[in-house]
Every structure is written in C-alpha cells, then in structure tokens.
N, C-alpha and C positions, 0 to 999 in steps of 0.2 A: 753100812749099807742099809738103805731103808727097805722096809718090807712093804710092797705094794700088794694090797689084797684085790683090786680091782684093776684089770688091764685097760690100756688105752682103747683097745678094740671094742671091749665090753661097754665102756663109756660112749664111744660112737654108736654102737647098736642100740644102747638105751636112748640116745638123743635123737637117732632117726626114728625110733619107735615112737618116742613123744611126739615129734613133729607130725609124723603120719596120722596119729590118733588125733591130734589138735586140728589138722587140715579136714579129716573125715567128719569130725564133730562140727566144724564150721560149715562145711557143705551141707551136711545134713540139716543144721539150724536154718540156714539161708533157704533151702529147698522147702522146709516145713513152713516157714513164713510166706514164702510166695505161693505154694500150691494150696495152701489152707486159707488164704486170705479171701474174703468175700469180694466179688466183683462190685465195682462201683456202676450205678446207673449213669448211662451217658444219653443225652437227648438225641433223638433221631435226626436232627439237623446237623449234628457234628459227625454223626456216623456215615450218612450219604447225603451229599448236596446234589440236588437234581441240577443238571447244567441247562443253562438258558440256550436253547437252539432257535437261531433265526434262519429262515429260508426265504431267499430272494427269488419269487415266482416270477419276476419281470424278466429274468434271463429266457424263460420259456416263450416269451413273445418276440424274441430275435429273429430276423429272417433267416440266418444260418440255421437255426434249430426247426424252424417251421417247415423247411424244405428237406428235411432229413427223410430218407427211407428207412423206416424202423424195421421191417422185416421184408427183405426182397424175396422173390421166387427162388426157389432151388433150381439151379442150373443143370441142365442135362447135357451130355456131350454127344455130338453128331459127327459122323463122317460126311464129308461132302465131295461131291464131283461136279465141276463147274467148267464153263468155257470163259476164256478172257476175251477181251475185245478184238484180240488177234486171231481168235477161233483156236486157241491151244487149249488142251485139256489141263485142268488143274484139280489136284486132290489135296485133302488136308482134313484137319479136325477143328471143330469149333464148339465152344460152350455158350449156351444161350438157354433162358428160361423155356422157350418154346420153339417149335419148328418155324413159325412165322417170324419170330424175332431174329432167329438165325439166318434166314432168307433175306430178312431186311439188311442185316450186317453184311452179308456176302454181296448183295446187290450194291451197297454203298462202296465196297471195295471194287466196284466195276466188273463183277462176274454175272454171267447169265447162264440160262438153262440148268438151273441148280438142281441137284439130286441129294436128298439128305436121307441118311440112315442113322437112327438113334443107337448108340453104343453102350450107354450107361446112365445111371441115375445122377451123375455128378462127376466132377473131376477127381481123379485119383490124387493128383498133387495139387494142392490149393495154390501153389506158386507159380503154376504153370500159365502163360499167356491164355487170353480167351480164344484166340484162333491161331492155328499153325499152317503157314503156307509152304507148300513144298517147293524146294529151291527149283529155279528153272535149269533145264539141263544146259550144260556149256556147249555153245555152238562153235564149231571150227571155222576159222577166219581164213 
C-alpha cells in the first residue's frame, strides 16, 4: 500500500487557491493598466459634431397658417333666458368670449329677448359643447 502525504482534497484546495490568486492578479493588472493610462487627445470635431439645421420658413406663408388664431379670448359661461319664434321660453347655458358674442350666437339660433347672466370665468369641462339647449317639454297628443 502506498503512503499518500497530500490528500486529493488538499490538492483541490491548493489548485483553487492558485486559480483565485492568478485571477485576482490578472484583474488587478488590467485595472491598473486601464486606470493609470494617460487619456489621448481627441479633436473637438470628433467629440461633438454640430448638426446642420435647415428651417423652411416658406411654410409660414401658407394660407392655412396665416389664418390661424394664435390666442383666442378666454370664454366665459353665461346662463341665458330667451324666447323662440313660437314665443316659448328657452333657458340654457352658453360659452362665449363676451356677452355680445353670446347674444350674436343665440340670435343666430333664432332666439330673441335674450337675457344673459354670467356664471363663471370659463367652462368647467373643456369637452362640453359651447351651448346647451334645454329640451322642449313633451306635448300630449
């Protein structure tokens, strides 16, 4: 029978320890080379290239753009009471920039004897229509 002075487990431990030491030395060497290296000079043209921007101002001369309302007046909300052509009372709400514009809209709807009362500085819900007409009461037939 042979006498073994170093067991296989001890050989494995020494081998793994050697591999770990070599790995640590390799990583340390590479990091020292990378971090201690002097930076190279790079020309400014390679670092940042200024983009060439071309703006076509001819688009601003189009008729669609010339007729745009850049900033419209802030609309106010009004309660109105008016009479229809059949002398029926009609009430509702309308949003308009001024009382004159609200009267003009209601007159175009065929209403007369218009009484306006401002109720706010704008519409609470921006998706609501500009004018709300109360439904006519159902007449018995």
